[in-house]
N, C-alpha and C positions, 0 to 999 in steps of 0.2 A: 504494500500500500504506500509506503513512504517513497518507493521508487517512482510510482505513478505521480505522486505529488511533486517530486523533484522534476520529472519530465515535463509536466504541465506548467510548472513555474518557469522553467527555462523557455518553453514554447511561448508563453504569454509575454515574457520579458523581451524576447526578440521580435515578437509580433508588434510590439509598441515602438520598436526602434525605427521603423520606416513609416513615412506618412506623405500624403499629398492632399491638398485642399484647394478648392476653387475659391479665389478671393472675390473676383467679380467678372462678369461677362459684359462686354461692350459691343455695340453694333459697329462702331467706328472708333479707331484709336485717335485719329486726328479729325475733329469735328468739321464737317462741311456738308454740302448737298450730297444726295445719293451718288455713289460712285460705282461704276461697273467693275466687276471683279476681273482682274487681269489674267489670272490663272486659277484653275480649280485645285491645284496642289497647294496645300497649306504649308506655311513655313513656321519654324519654331526657333526662338532664341532664349537663352537663359543666362543668368548671372548668379554666381554662387559665392558664398563665404564659408570658411572653415575655421573651426576652433578645436585645437588639440590641447587639452589642458596641460599647462597653463599658458599656452601661446595661441594666438590667432593669426591667420595669414590674410593679408590684404585688408579688407574691411570687415566690420562686425555684422553689418546688415547688407544684404544684396540690393543692387540698384535696379529699379524698374526701367530707367532710361537706357542703361547699358543692355538689358535684356531685349528691349525694343530695337536698339541699334544692331544687335547680333541677328535678330530676325530679319531686319531689312538687308543685312549683308548677304543672307542666304536666299533672298528673293530674286526673281529674274530681273534683268536690266529693264529700266523704264518704270519700275515700281516706285510709287510716291508715298503710299501709306498701306495700312492693313485694314481689311474689312472683316466683319464678323469675328472680332478678336476675343480671346480669352486670356485672363491673367490668373495664374495659380502658383502656389508654393509647393515645393518638395523639400523633404528633409530626411536626414538620417541621424539618429541619436543613439549613442551608446554611453550611458551615464557611467561615471562622471567625466570620462576622458575625451570623448570624440563627439563632435557635433557639426553637421553640415546643413546649411540652409540655402535653398535656391529659389529664385523667382523666375517663372517661365511665361513668355508671351507667345501665343500662337495666333495665326490669322491667315486669311486669304489675301494675296497680293492685289493691290488696287492701282489703277492707272492715275488716279488723281488724289 
């Protein structure tokens, strides 16, 4: 019985180490009139920050603008903005030593 409790404890511990949550969904990243979608292929950009106790690398909080810029870099030439965008966070947490947070922007390339 104690072996089962140990296995379940380890399982639930690691199940809580990964996560993803939708922050908000937007129709357009850059407000303007309705824009035609340039390509049906969605692009994704993300920005991450990492903390390995007691040090952190780069920034402590991921930057939404950098994630948007990374998505625009992956878009086809001629893309001006993203349509039907989503912004969400991803994370990996292994207490108390390891913590990674990412913010991700996805959307369809738009011509205007």
